[in-house]
Structures are given as structure tokens and as C-alpha cells.
C-alpha positions as CSV (number, residue, x, y, z in Angstrom):
1,X,30.1,-28.3,40.3
2,X,28.6,-29.2,36.6
3,X,26.1,-26.9,35.3
4,X,23.9,-27.8,32.9
5,X,21.9,-25.0,31.0
6,X,19.8,-25.3,28.3
7,X,18.4,-22.7,26.4
8,X,15.3,-22.7,23.7
9,X,15.2,-19.4,22.3
10,X,11.5,-19.1,21.1
11,X,11.7,-15.8,18.8
12,X,12.3,-17.8,15.9
13,X,9.5,-20.4,14.9
14,X,10.8,-24.1,14.2
15,X,8.9,-27.1,13.6
16,X,11.3,-29.3,15.4
17,X,13.9,-28.0,18.3
18,X,17.4,-28.5,17.4
19,X,18.4,-28.1,20.8
20,X,16.0,-30.8,22.2
21,X,19.2,-32.9,22.0
22,X,21.0,-30.8,24.3
23,X,23.7,-30.9,22.0
24,X,25.9,-28.5,24.0
25,X,28.1,-30.1,26.7
26,X,29.6,-28.3,29.9
27,X,26.8,-25.8,30.7
28,X,27.1,-24.4,27.1
29,X,23.8,-22.8,26.0
30,X,21.9,-24.0,23.0
31,X,20.8,-20.9,20.6
32,X,18.3,-21.4,18.0
33,X,18.4,-19.9,14.8
34,X,16.9,-20.3,11.2
35,X,17.2,-23.8,10.8
36,X,20.4,-24.3,12.8
37,X,21.5,-24.0,16.5
38,X,24.6,-23.1,17.9
39,X,26.4,-23.5,21.2
40,X,27.2,-20.7,23.5
41,X,29.6,-22.1,25.9
42,X,30.3,-21.2,29.7
43,X,33.3,-19.5,30.3
44,X,36.6,-21.0,30.0
45,X,34.9,-23.4,27.8
46,X,35.3,-23.8,23.8
47,X,34.3,-25.8,20.5
48,X,31.3,-26.7,18.6
49,X,29.8,-28.3,21.4
50,X,31.5,-26.7,24.4
51,X,34.0,-29.7,24.8
52,X,37.5,-28.1,25.1
53,X,38.3,-26.3,28.3
54,X,40.2,-23.0,28.0
55,X,41.0,-19.7,29.6
56,X,39.4,-17.0,27.5
57,X,38.0,-13.2,28.2
58,X,34.4,-12.6,28.3
59,X,32.9,-13.6,24.7
60,X,31.9,-10.9,22.6
61,X,28.3,-12.1,22.2
62,X,27.8,-11.5,25.5
63,X,26.3,-8.3,27.3
64,X,28.1,-7.5,30.2
65,X,28.1,-4.5,32.7
66,X,24.3,-3.6,32.0
67,X,21.8,-4.4,34.9
68,X,19.2,-4.9,31.9
69,X,20.6,-7.8,30.3
70,X,21.5,-9.7,33.4
71,X,19.1,-12.1,35.7
72,X,20.2,-14.2,38.6
73,X,19.8,-17.9,38.0
74,X,17.3,-20.1,39.0
75,X,18.8,-22.6,41.6
76,X,17.7,-25.6,43.1
77,X,19.2,-28.6,45.2
78,X,18.9,-32.2,43.5
79,X,20.4,-35.1,45.2
80,X,22.6,-33.1,47.4
81,X,23.8,-30.8,44.5
82,X,22.8,-27.8,43.7
83,X,21.7,-27.1,39.5
84,X,21.6,-24.0,38.2
85,X,19.4,-22.6,34.8
86,X,19.2,-19.3,33.1
87,X,16.2,-18.0,31.1
88,X,15.7,-18.3,28.0
89,X,17.9,-16.1,26.0
90,X,20.7,-16.1,28.4
91,X,23.8,-18.1,29.6
92,X,25.5,-18.7,32.4
93,X,28.7,-16.6,33.7
94,X,30.8,-16.4,36.7
95,X,31.8,-19.2,39.0
96,X,30.1,-22.0,40.6
97,X,29.5,-20.1,43.8
98,X,29.0,-16.8,42.2
99,X,27.1,-17.3,39.2
100,X,25.0,-14.7,36.8
101,X,23.2,-15.1,33.9
102,X,24.1,-12.6,31.2
103,X,22.3,-12.0,28.0
104,X,23.0,-13.8,24.6
105,X,23.4,-11.1,21.8
106,X,21.9,-13.0,19.3
107,X,22.6,-10.7,16.3
108,X,26.5,-10.9,17.4
109,X,26.4,-14.7,17.9
110,X,25.1,-14.8,14.1
111,X,26.9,-12.3,12.5
112,X,30.5,-13.6,14.3
113,X,29.9,-17.2,13.3
114,X,28.7,-16.0,9.7
115,X,25.9,-18.1,10.2
116,X,22.6,-17.4,8.4
117,X,21.1,-13.7,8.9
118,X,18.7,-13.5,11.5
119,X,17.0,-10.2,9.7
120,X,16.8,-9.4,6.5
121,X,17.9,-5.6,7.2
122,X,18.9,-4.9,11.2
123,X,19.0,-6.8,14.1
124,X,18.0,-5.1,17.3
125,X,19.2,-7.2,20.7
126,X,16.7,-6.8,23.6
127,X,17.2,-8.8,26.9
128,X,16.6,-12.6,26.3
129,X,15.9,-12.3,22.8
130,X,16.1,-10.1,19.6
131,X,13.5,-8.4,17.1
132,X,14.1,-7.0,13.3
133,X,13.7,-3.5,12.5
134,X,13.2,-2.4,8.6
135,X,14.2,1.1,7.2
136,X,11.7,4.0,7.1
137,X,9.4,3.6,4.3
138,X,9.0,-0.4,4.9
139,X,7.1,-2.6,6.9
140,X,7.7,-5.7,9.0
141,X,6.4,-8.8,7.2
142,X,4.3,-11.8,9.3
143,X,7.9,-14.0,9.3
144,X,9.2,-11.0,11.9
145,X,12.4,-11.2,9.9
146,X,11.5,-9.8,6.2
147,X,10.6,-6.2,5.0
148,X,8.7,-4.9,2.3
149,X,8.2,-1.5,0.7
150,X,5.2,0.5,1.8
151,X,3.0,1.9,-1.4
152,X,2.6,5.1,-0.4
153,X,0.6,6.2,-3.7
154,X,-1.6,3.0,-3.2
155,X,-2.3,3.6,0.5
156,X,-2.9,7.6,-0.1
157,X,-0.2,8.0,2.4
158,X,1.5,10.6,-0.1
159,X,1.4,14.8,-0.8
160,X,1.1,15.1,-4.7
161,X,-0.5,18.0,-5.6
162,X,-3.2,18.2,-8.6
163,X,-1.6,17.8,-11.9
164,X,1.2,15.5,-10.6
165,X,0.9,11.8,-10.4
166,X,2.6,9.6,-7.4
167,X,5.2,7.1,-8.3
168,X,6.1,4.7,-5.5
169,X,9.7,3.8,-4.8
170,X,11.8,2.0,-2.8
171,X,11.0,3.2,0.6
172,X,9.2,6.4,-0.5
173,X,7.6,7.9,-3.3
174,X,7.6,10.6,-6.0
175,X,5.3,13.3,-7.5
176,X,6.1,13.3,-11.2
177,X,4.6,15.5,-14.3
178,X,6.6,14.8,-17.2
179,X,6.7,17.5,-20.0
180,X,6.2,16.9,-23.6
181,X,9.5,17.8,-26.1
182,X,9.7,21.5,-26.7
183,X,7.8,22.4,-30.0
184,X,11.0,23.5,-32.6
185,X,10.6,24.3,-36.3
186,X,7.3,22.5,-37.3
187,X,7.5,19.7,-34.9
188,X,5.0,20.2,-31.7
189,X,3.7,17.6,-29.4
190,X,0.3,17.4,-27.2
191,X,0.0,15.4,-24.1
192,X,-2.7,12.8,-24.5
193,X,-2.3,11.2,-21.2
194,X,-0.2,11.9,-17.8
195,X,2.4,9.6,-19.2
196,X,2.1,10.4,-23.3
197,X,2.6,12.8,-25.7
198,X,1.6,12.6,-29.4
199,X,3.2,14.6,-32.4
200,X,0.9,16.9,-34.0
201,X,0.0,16.4,-37.7
202,X,3.1,17.0,-40.2
203,X,3.0,19.3,-43.1
204,X,3.2,16.8,-46.3
205,X,6.7,18.3,-47.5
206,X,8.7,18.4,-43.8
207,X,11.1,15.3,-43.7
208,X,12.3,16.6,-40.4
209,X,8.5,16.1,-39.0
210,X,8.1,12.9,-40.2
211,X,11.3,11.8,-38.9
212,X,10.9,13.0,-35.3
213,X,9.0,10.5,-33.1
214,X,5.3,9.8,-33.6
215,X,5.1,9.2,-29.8
216,X,6.8,10.0,-26.8
217,X,5.9,8.0,-23.7
218,X,7.3,8.1,-20.0
219,X,7.8,5.2,-17.6
220,X,9.1,4.8,-14.0
221,X,10.7,1.5,-12.6
222,X,11.4,1.3,-9.2
223,X,14.1,-1.5,-8.4
224,X,15.9,-3.1,-5.6
225,X,19.4,-2.8,-5.2
226,X,21.9,-5.1,-6.8
227,X,19.1,-6.8,-8.8
228,X,20.3,-10.3,-10.2
229,X,20.9,-9.9,-13.7
230,X,20.5,-10.2,-16.8
231,X,16.8,-9.0,-16.1
232,X,13.9,-7.6,-18.5
233,X,13.0,-4.4,-17.1
234,X,10.5,-3.1,-19.9
235,X,9.0,-4.5,-23.1
236,X,8.0,-2.2,-26.0
237,X,5.6,-3.7,-29.0
238,X,3.4,-2.6,-31.8
239,X,-0.3,-2.7,-32.4
240,X,-2.2,-2.1,-35.1
241,X,-5.9,-0.6,-35.3
242,X,-8.6,-3.1,-36.6
243,X,-8.9,-3.2,-40.5
244,X,-5.4,-1.6,-40.7
245,X,-2.5,-3.0,-41.7
246,X,0.7,-3.3,-39.2
247,X,4.3,-2.4,-40.0
248,X,5.8,-5.6,-41.6
249,X,9.1,-5.0,-39.5
250,X,9.9,-3.3,-36.5
251,X,13.6,-2.4,-35.4
252,X,14.5,-1.2,-31.7
253,X,17.4,0.5,-30.1
254,X,18.7,2.6,-27.3
255,X,19.3,6.4,-28.6
256,X,20.2,7.8,-25.0
257,X,21.3,7.3,-21.6
258,X,23.6,4.2,-21.8
259,X,26.8,5.5,-21.7
260,X,28.0,3.1,-19.4
261,X,26.6,-0.2,-21.0
262,X,24.5,-0.8,-18.4
263,X,21.4,-2.1,-20.5
264,X,20.8,-3.9,-23.7
265,X,17.9,-3.9,-26.2
266,X,17.0,-7.1,-27.8
267,X,14.3,-8.7,-29.9
268,X,12.0,-11.1,-27.7
269,X,9.6,-11.9,-30.9
270,X,8.8,-10.3,-34.2
271,X,6.5,-7.6,-32.8
272,X,8.4,-7.1,-29.2
273,X,11.8,-5.7,-28.1
274,X,13.0,-5.8,-24.3
275,X,15.1,-3.7,-22.3
276,X,17.6,-6.0,-20.4
277,X,19.5,-4.9,-17.5
278,X,23.0,-6.5,-18.0
279,X,24.7,-4.6,-15.1
280,X,24.1,-4.7,-11.4
281,X,22.9,-1.4,-10.1
282,X,23.4,-0.3,-6.6
283,X,21.4,2.4,-5.1
284,X,20.4,5.1,-4.3
285,X,20.4,6.4,-8.0
286,X,18.3,7.3,-10.7
287,X,18.8,6.3,-14.1
288,X,17.2,7.7,-17.5
289,X,17.4,5.7,-20.6
290,X,15.4,6.4,-24.1
291,X,14.5,3.4,-25.9
292,X,12.6,3.7,-29.3
293,X,10.9,1.8,-32.0
294,X,10.9,2.2,-35.7
295,X,8.5,1.0,-38.1
296,X,9.0,-0.2,-41.7
297,X,6.8,-1.6,-44.5
298,X,8.2,-2.5,-47.5
299,X,11.7,-1.3,-46.3
300,X,10.2,2.3,-45.9
301,X,10.5,3.9,-42.9
302,X,7.0,4.9,-41.6
303,X,7.2,6.6,-37.7
304,X,9.2,5.9,-34.8
305,X,8.2,5.7,-31.0
306,X,10.3,7.0,-28.3
307,X,10.1,5.5,-24.7
308,X,12.1,7.5,-21.7
309,X,12.4,4.9,-19.1
310,X,13.5,6.5,-15.5
311,X,14.6,3.7,-13.1
312,X,14.5,4.4,-9.4
313,X,17.1,1.9,-7.5
314,X,16.7,1.7,-3.7
315,X,19.3,1.7,-1.3
316,X,18.2,-1.8,-0.1
317,X,18.5,-5.2,-1.7
318,X,15.0,-6.3,-0.9
């Protein structure tokens, strides 16, 4: 008896069903994917369209020995022949006189066949279908397969105490309160904002004080894992007060935290320097790097500004 089972999987939205033309032969089940389909062949059949007869064990993607993942087929007598079919997300198994509908594990189908990923993070098989899940700190988007970070700082889902600032990270948050450099000699700093310190006025005869950074700023960047490189992470520029002449040249550099050659500093225009990520970073990890900008007028050093950049790399590439 020939069993013709056609299954249209409805969990993945498509404009045109790839299975409408019934491409699977010999009782094969057509499973919709993302802009593609695959034939799930009945036992003893194989091939891209189930065109070859074989003798095989139950396939890996078939959920066996679990009553929750099995169904009795729907059968009807048509022209003195019995025709049976399965609900969407199930495939026919067994013999013609003792058949049963077994769940198709869509997660395994596309993993084993190296097809397009059904889910950005994790695929969870359920009877007759599948669902996508996201890690803690992320939410599932409207496409039901992609994940987006939850901004705990913006949504006030954090527990940062007064005097600290909430910094959103991939899948979580941090409470930070950066401190100014410690005073030494006649060099001291005062905090002018939560993320910036300014040097107190220097004695006229103190060269070491004038060479110390005039400002120290703190920056926090949240990155996904394995971000494509090269990538511009941070820009540093100068601005002159109205009526005052700014420096005629600037020099940019990395002054700390780049021992592995992960970053590069380059000039994008006359007044702007860019911190470039040149090697991919795999999370979770945190990296701190210090970059500086020195101002010159008539080739004479005027002032230096330091930016302390803290990079927070999430464990995930989304």
C-alpha cells in the first residue's frame, strides 16, 4: 500500500509554501524551513526526494519511545484503498498495517543536514513543532527566532545603588563608579561628572604636572562576541571654546591595555582619532584600554587627554 504523507510545517512563516508541489515521494514528509524545505523519508526510503529504497534504522531526527511525541494516523478508504496521513510536524513510521505518526525533530533535521539555523540561539523541539529560546537577559523578537538584549538600565530592572551608574551589558548590567587618578606630588584631580575627572591647576614651575593628563574620561562599550573586524569602537576629538584658537595639531595613541595587539589607533581626519578593533574578541571577557590625545601649537606641547575605554564582551554573537 502506498502512503502519501504531506506535511506543511506552519511555525516558520513563508509567503509561498515550498511543499505545495509535493516534492517528497514514497510517503515522504515535506518540512518547511527558512526559505527551503527538506524531505523526511518514510522508513526504508532515502534520497533528497525519498526516491531510493533502503533498509535503515529509525532516523536520528525521529522522536521515538515517548508517547507525547506520537500520534495515531488519520486514515480513510478511498477507491477501495486505505490512505493515511499525519498531522503537521509528524511523519509516518511502521508498516502499512501498523503505522504510527512520530514527531519530526525539526531542530535535529536542520542541524544534521547543516541547513539554515532555525533559531539564533537555542532550538527546543515540541510535539509537532519547535520553538526558539533566548539566554537569560535577552528577549525573543517578533520573528520568533532572533534574540535581543534587554536593557536593564533603560527599563529600570537593575539594583544599582545611589552614587553608581548602571551600564548595560550583553545579557546583564554593571553598576560602576569610576574613580579619579590618585593624587601624587602636586598633581591632583577633581571629578566633574560621573565619567570625567579634570586636573587641578598646576604650579607654574611644575613640568610634571603640565605633562600629566588634563582630563581623564571613562567609557563603557558593550560588544557581541566575535564582532566582525575591523570595527570602529570609539572616536576622540577636540573642540575649542568660542573665540579661542584650538591646537594646530593633534597626536593620538594607545598608552595602555593593548599588549595583544587587538586594537589600533588611527586618524580619521585632522581633529579626530579612532580606536579600531582589529582582532575578533570571544566573550565573555572584559578588556580595558587607555588612549590619549595630545594637543600641540607651533609644535609645542599644550595638553594631554586620556580616555579609559572598558570593553565588555558578551558570550553570544548577537
